N, C-alpha and C positions, 0 to 999 in steps of 0.2 A: 439679559441672559438669565439662565436658570441658576440653581445653587452653585453650579460650576462657573464662578465668576472669573474674569480675566486675571484677578490676583491669585485665585486658588489653582488655576490651571497648572502652573509650574510645580506647585506643591504636589498635586495629584499625579502628574507625570513622573516626578521623582519617586513618589511612593510606589507607583506601579512598577517602575524599573527595579527598585530595591526589593520589593516583594516578589517579583519574578525571579530575581537572583536567588532569594531564599528558597523558593519553590523548586527551582532547578537543582539546587544543591542538596535537596532532601530526596531520598529514594521514593519512588512511586508508592503511594499508599501510606507513607509514614506521617506521623503527626508533626506539623510545622510549628503550631503554637495556638494559644487562645487569642480571642480578639483583643483582650486587655494586654496580654504579653506582646503581641505583635504591634499594636498601635503605640505602646510605650517604646518598644524597640525602634520603631521608625520615627518616633517623635511627631505623630500626627493625631488629629482628632478622630473620634469614632466615626463620624459621618464620612470623612475623607477616606478612612481605612475601608469602610464598607463599599465605597465606590471603587476603590482599587481591587478589592476582592471580586466584585462583579465582573470587572474586566478580565481578571485572570481565570475566573470560572468560564467565561465565554471562550477563552483560549485553551480551556481544558488543562490548565496547569495547577489549579486549586479546586478542592471540593470543601464546601463549608457544611459542617454537620452540627446538629442541635443535640441537646440532651446531656447526660452525665459526662460523656466523653466527647463533648462538642468542641468545635474549634475548626481550624483550617488544616486540611490534609493535602499532601502533594499528589498531583495527578499528572498524567502525560497524554498528549493528543495521540491519536492513532490514524492509520490510513483511512479508516471508515469515516472519520470526521472530515478529512480532506475530500474524500470521494463524494460525500453528500453535497459539499459546496461545488465541486467540479460537475456533478450531475446537473445541478440547477443551471450552471453556466452553459453547459453543452446543450441542454434542452432549449434554453433561450436563443442560443446561436444556431439551433436546428442542425446540429452535427449528425452525420450519417454513419452507418456502420463502416462504409469504405473510408471515411475520414479517420475514424478511430483505428482501423486496421493499418493505415499508412503510418500513423504514429506508433502503434504497437510494434510493427515490423522494424521500424527504425530503432526503437529502443531495444528490441531483441538482438539486432546486429551488434549494438554497443555492448549488451550483456554478454554475448557469446565471445566477442573479442577479449573482454576483460577476463572471462572465465578461462579461456584457453591460455592466457598469459599468467594466470594466477599461480602463486607458489604456496597457497594455503593447504598444507598437507592433510591436516585433520578434516577439513571440509571436503577435500577431494576423496578421502577415504570413505566418508559417509555417502558421497555421490556414487562411488564405486560399488558399495554394498547395495545401494538402491538399484543401480543398473543391473547388477547380477540377479536381483530378485525378480526382474521382469522377463526372465527367459521363458516362462510359461505363457499361455495364451489367456489365462483367466483375467488378467488386468484389463483386457479389451472387451470381455464378454458382458460383464456387469456394469451398467452405466454409473451407478452410485459409487462403486469402487474405483472406476476409471477416473471420475472427477476428483476423488480424494488423492489418487496417485498423481494426477496431473498437477494439482496444487503442490504436492510434495516435491515433484521433480523441479518445478519452477523455484520453489523455496531453496532447495539444495544448490541449484545453479547460482541463484542470487547470493547464497552464502559463500560460494567459491569466488564469485566476482568481487564481493566485499564493498559494494558502493551503495550506501543507504539512500542517496538521492535517486539513483536508478531504481532501487527497490520500490520506492514510493510511486514514482511516475509510471513504472511498468504495471504495478498492481492496480492503479487507477484506470489506465487504458484497458487492461485485461478485464476489469470488472464490467465495463460497458460492452466490450466485444462479446464476452461470455453470456451476458444477460439478454442479448438481442434474440429475438425469436428465430431469425435465420441461422444464427450460430448454434442455438440449442437444437434445431431440427437436424443440422448436419451431424452433430455429436451423437444424436440419438441413433444414428445408423452404425451398426457394428463394423462395417467395412471402414468407415472413417476412423473409428476408434482404434482398429488394428493398425491403420496407417500411422496414426499418431504415436501409438506404443512403440512401433518399429523406429520411428523418428527419435523418440527419447533415448532408445538404446544406442542408436548410431551417433547422436549428438553427445550423449554422455561419454561414450568411448572416445570420441574425437577430443572432447575437453580434457579427459584424463591423459591423453597422449600429446596434448598441445597441438593437434592438427587443426589449425584455424580454417584452412581452406575447405576441408571436408565438412567441418561443423557448419560453416556458413552456407555451403552448398545444400546440405540437408534442410536447413532453415528456409532457404529460397524455394526449394521444391515444395515444402509444406505450405508456404505462403501462396505460391502460384496455384496449387491444387485447391486450397481453400477459397481463393478469390474466384477461380473458374466455376466453382459450384454454387456461388452465392446467387440468390434469386434477384430479379429486377428491382424488388423493393428495398434492396440494400442501400439504395440512394435516397430512401425516404428518411426524414428526421427521426431520430431515436426517441423513444419514450421509456427511459430506464427508471426502475424503481428507486426510491430514495432510502430504502432501509439499509 
């Protein structure tokens, strides 16, 4: 075996677990401690400590910095980190746009059910303000503005739903659907954007009134329209960017 011998494995595992707890207990970006401080605190050697740090760096829970203010700083993984791993897996498995739409549609149904049942008044008020701002047609005319507003609508509905696991999975599925050439071609058409803007307004109003049936019906209509307009190559494996 390498430096990580059978005798050292339990020590390293314990060090990783305890260092992970320290990182999670420290706010993102804050100083956790120097190498000397933390290795003394954990009661481990410098080589073992450095191995533990490498593992937590891979998990995006620690960042090791050099220099006068060097040491270990707390970090947090984000959806982009998970999305990159998911992108590689989906490409290996030759997932298609239709595969991803099936997942995305199922997640959206769950999202809208939770949002309609939500009692989060502050989050609903922000959604209400957003829906009221969509009364004009400008949101659908400019593609760049449309894409910003689409992300904002989804974020606000996710805030109302209040499920972090659903947020992560839906964002990952959405990333691949939205990055496909077929999806981008559809959204480039102003008629499609106007249809989507109208749907945001109707779904938002249904969520605010708790009208689950109306909300799900709008979502179904959108999904059916999108699927009907997809080209034949939507069954081809996706090649999604890893950025």
